[in-house]
C-alpha positions, 0 to 999 in steps of 0.5 A: 402667952395665952388666949386672953392675952394672945386675942388681946394683940394686935397678931390675935385680933388679925387672925380674928379678924381675919377667921370672922370675914373666912379671909385668910388674910390679915385685916391689913393685907387685905384692906389691899383689895377694893370695896366691889372688884370688878373686870370690866373688861377684856381685850385680846391684844394679837401681835407678829412677831415675825415667825407666830403669833404672841395671843396676848390677853389683857383684863380691866378692873373697876380699880384701875389696874390690869391683868395681862396673861398669855395663850395660844396655839401656833400657826391657829391664831384666829380661832384662839383670838375668838376663844380667848373673846369667849369669855368675856361674857364669863369673866366682865361682872367678876371679883378677879380675886377668885380665881379658882372658881374662875378657873373652874367655871372657865373649863366645866360650864361650857360642858364641852371641855378641854383640847388644845384650843379652850385650855390656851384660852383659859390659860389666857384668862387666867394668866391675867388673873392672876397677875391682877391678884399679885398687884392687889396685892404688891407681892410675885405671883410665886409670893402667894402661891406659897413663896420662893422655894429655891434661890434660883431657876435652872435654864437650858437653851436650844443648840444642835451641834458641838459649836453650839454646847460651847457658846451654851457655856461660854453664856453659862449655861452647863445645858442645852435641847437639841432634836431630830432631823427626819426630813428633807423637803418636808418629806420624812427620811426612811429609814434614817441615819440614826449612826449620824444622829448618834456622831451628832449627841457625841460630838455635842457630848464632848463638846459640853464633858459630862459635867453638861446636859442635852435634852431630845426633844422628838416632838411625837415626830418618831412611831414608837417603834423608831423610838424604841431604837433611838432610845436604846442606841442613845442610851450610851450620850447620857440625855438627861431626857427624851421629850415627848419620843411618840404620841400618848394617844395609845397609852398601853404603847406608852408603856411598852417603850417605857418597860424597855427603856433606861433613858428618862423620858418626857410628856406633858407638852402635848397634855393638857390638864391633870386629867390629861398627865394623870396616869401617865404619872400614877404609872411611872411611864414617865419621869419628866414632864414639862407641861406648858403654862399657856395651853395645860391651864394656867398657873391655876393647873400647872402649880397642882401638876407640879403637886400631882408629880411630886407626889409620884418622885417625878420631875418638872422641866416647863415648856416655854417656847414664847413670849417674857410673858409667858416666861415669867408665868413658868417661873412664878410656878417654879419659882415655889415647886421643889420639883420644877429642875429646869426650865426653857427659856428662849430669850437668851438675846439682844432684845430687837427694838420692837420687843424693847416698846411692847415689854417696856423694857422689860427682860428676864434677868438670868445669870449663870445660867439661873433665872432669877426668881420673878418681881413683880408684881404679879406677872411683873410685866406688861404689855403696851397696848399702842406698840403690839398696834405696830405689830399686827396678827397676821390671824390665818398665817402658817407658821408651821411646818408639814412633814408626810411620809415617803408615800405621801400620807401624813407625818406628825410635826 
């Protein structure tokens, strides 16, 4: 087909029209976007689960399409609600399809940027914008991000014993994550019983066998020397990775640890955006990153983080510890990212009646330890506001425990 014939064809006309209007979409697809589409309202919808608050957001448009997002810092619900609400004055009146511009504006224009609260607020709005885009174009979000890079997504669940491993295997999973039990009555035991911890992990390895993965999350509770001792002792267990073995405020100390251990290290839950992870990725202090889609900057930023990691041959295990809204947001990123190799999953259970009502009966589809590709359109889930109103948030509820060292000084949780 020569150029003149191509341009006269329907395909050629579509491309020409698309280029003429600076659009990535064909005229047929572009026609699905309502003219003068605008955000008309932002509403924060906090829900008490019985142990923590979920902080949802809904964006409304003049076309009747709504988008759902989530952001949350456990134990800081009142602050989180206010931080998300702050974005209403920016986003109302804007075209929701300009997602990248809105991300940059929400992050950069306030000048004082970053950190868990501000970033989680950006994340909530960003996810809702992607939900709108998917609904407008009648496609799952991962399709808008380049399409599926895989057929299904490997999951891990939580468990801290040999019995939990056996239960996971019976459910079809081949990976669990556990973590340290350092404290008694909120006081960290010192010295802690490393031999007992290794014995527990050995029993889990024996129950799982060699074709089962054990992940270990230190929750930054170890001091660097404790992390080194543990990472050395746990080598024989062959952990999938050791997550957040220590705080990363001193990258020099993180390098010190990385140079001395053989087990794979993972960081990212307590880092925010590409700027927080850039040096650890570039200098290969870690083998995995685990950004949290409702903290790290939403779908927009997590997709960029997976690309950064991919260019350095680092894999991704997205953190996911809250609602099905968050789970689906992460799974859309996972679906279109080759180096997302495993995904945290906390919904391998029967939903309570209030959850069925809240999410309209939507559940994450999974089988044999793998999640199915999300169906969409958009995220593929909504929040029923009447059901949410029956479980009002407890903004000032303390939902995390406290830890102290034996001398009464504060420990990290």
